[in-house]
N, C-alpha and C positions, 0 to 999 in steps of 0.2 A: 503494500499500500505504499502510495506516495502524496505526501501534503505539500502543496503551493499555494503559498499567501499571497494573494492577490493587494489586498488590504488588511487593516488593522487598526485604523483610527477608529475612536467614537464619537458620534455625533457630527462631525463632518470631516470631509478630507482636508489633513494638512496641505501645505504646499507641495506639490511631488508626490504625494501618496494618495490614497484612497481607504474607505471606510470598509467595513468587515466584508470578506470576501475569500472563499477558500476552493481551491481545486484540488479533490482529491481523485487519485486514480489506481484502478487495480486493472488487470488482466484486460487492457485497452480500455475499460470502460471510465468515461469522464464525468463524474458527479461534481456538480458545482453547490458548495455549503452556503448558501447567503448570498446576495450580491447587490450590496451597499453603493451609495455614491463613487463613482470614479473607478469602480472595478472593470467594467469591462474595455476598456483603451487598455489596461494592465492584461487580462485576460488575452485579448488578439495579438498584444506581440508574442504570445506562446502558441496559442492554437486558433483554428477558425470558428466562427460562430457555428457552424453548421457541424463541427467536431463535439459537442457538447450531447451528453447521452441523458441528462437527468438535472434538475434542479431540487435543492430540498432549502426551504425558508423556516429560519426558525420564529420569527416574528413578524409584522407586518410596518416597522419601524424604518422610514426612507434611508439610516445608514447600515439597513439589512436589504434591503430591497428594491432599491430605486432604479439601479440599472438592471432590470431585469426589463422595463422599457426597451433601452436601446439593444438588448440582446435579441430580444421576440422581433424586433425592427430589423436587425441584422441578418436575422435568418428568414426573414418572409418578404423582406423588401427587395428582392433581386429577381434574377430572370426566373433560378431554377430554384424554387423555393424549398427549404428544408421539411422536414416530416415535424409534424406537430412533435412538442418540447414536451415530456411527461413534467409536472410540477408538483413537487409535494410540500403543502404548507396545513397550517390549521384556517379550521374556519372563517372565511371572511379576511382572513390576514392581506390577501392579494387583492381583493375587493378596488383599492385606492389607485395604485399602479395599472393594473390593468385596465383602468377606466381612463387613464390619460389620451387614449386613442378614440376617436369616435367609434361608436357601436362597428364592428363587422371588421376592421382594420385588421386585427388579428387574431380573429375568432378561429383562423386555422392553423395558428402558430404553436399553440399551445394545448395539451390534456390535463384538465385541474384533477389529483388527486388530494382531497382534503382528507386530513386523518383527525383523529382526537388522541391528545398527547398520555403516553401511559401504556400504549399498545405497541407493537413492531409490526415490523413488515421488509419486506424486498425491495432492494432497488438495484436493478442488473447482481452484481456478483456480490454486493453487500446487504448485510442483513442491518436493517436497524431499528434499533429500540428507543422511543422516546420515552420522555419524561415531563410533566409541566414543572416550570421553575416560575418564583415569583418575579414578576416585571409590570411595568404601568398598561401593561396590556398584555393579553394571550400570549405566553412565549414556551419553546419546545426545545428543550435540553437534546441532545441527540447522540448515541452510543452506536457508532459503524463498526461493523465485523467483516475482517476480510481476509481469506488467506491465514490465520490463526492470529491475526493483529488487532488491535483495538485500538480507535482513535475514539474519544469523548469532547464535546464542545457544546458548553452550556447558553447559547445564545448569550442572551443578556439579564442576569438574575441577581437579585437581592440574596442575604445568606439563606441558606437553605440546607439539612440535613441530604435533601434529594439529590445535590449537587456531589455531596462523596457519593451516593450510592451510583450515581450515573459513571463515575469515574473509578469505581474500585476497580482495582488491577489493572486500570488501564496502560497502555504501552504509553500513550500521549494524551493530557488533559490540554485542550487549546481552552484556556479561560477568561471569560471578562474579567478584567482589572481596571476598571475605568480609572481610580483614585489611588495614591498610593496608600496609605496606612489608614485614614478616617475618612468614611464616607459621609458626607454631610448628612444633617438630619432629614431635610425632605425627601434625599434620594435613597434612605438607607433602607429601605423595605424592597428598592427596585435594583439597586446597581452593587458591586462588591469591589474590594480594593486589592491590591496587588500583595500585599499581607494575608487577606482570607484566603485568595487563592494560592497561597503557599501553604497555608494551614489547612487545607481542604486537600489539597494533593498529598500533602503527608499522611493524614488519616483516610485518605481511599488508598496509600500506596500504590502511587503511579509511579512509572519511570521514569519519565520527561515532562515536565511542565512547559507550554507556552502563552506569555500573558499576550493578551490583547483586548482590543475598543478601549485603549489607554485615549486618554482626553487629548485633545492636541494641545503641545508646548508642556508635556509631561515628562520630566526628569528620570529617563530611562534607565540610568544608573539608579536612580533612588527607588525607582519599583522593584528594580530587581534586587536591590539589597534589601528590602520588606520581603519579598516573598523568599530569599536564601534566609531570613532571620527564622523562619517558621518551618523551612523544609530543606533537609540536605540533598535531596536530588538534582537533576540537572536541570536548568531553567534557563529559558530564554523572552529573548521578545519576539512576537509575531509581527515582521515588517515586510514590506513589499519585496518579491522578489526570493524570501527565505524558500527553501525546500529542504524537505525534510522526510528521508525514508524510512518508514517506520519497519521495514525488513531489517534494517540495520541498528534499529533500536535496544 
């Protein structure tokens, strides 16, 4: 299983960066997990829009799904339109982004598979187990298994035992860490910190931790230090262009 970080900014893309978006590949199958603002140009530097096999969206905020629109346009507004793209999302999560074009423009560009968080299903060679995690809108964390390897991704989430359960024994935990140490009171139920991500990685006994969704302008050295204070494992930052081979984890 191969993970390529397309973007890891939270809220909006910093200059030269992109919001949350991750390309996960196994046995020639290409799955996009989230597709936030600025991710499609990053994606198209690596593969063609018609080479994507499916998309999984954790929740409906634009920093996680806004670039679904240009991806679908790139697949359908051409002389040889691509087959409908399977989309996996919570009920209603994609209503806004799919409504950006006038009715019918993208009707043949996708097939929407809505799911209830807490269940499991297959996406190509991946088995996806989902779990509802607390955020300001419904959010689904996902645990992807393929080839004997496990990638866990939180989406955006406040503190929850569910994050530990989702990540238990994973080869790689891709964890939202918007803040460094303390989460502001107004966001405490909905977002997490690098320190909390480190603590949860330790409790879940994951092999590797990547911090993602850092607020633009965050001191990445401070975020790493905060996570390392709680976890002795290997920890990194999800930056655009980073490639992580789980088969070597």
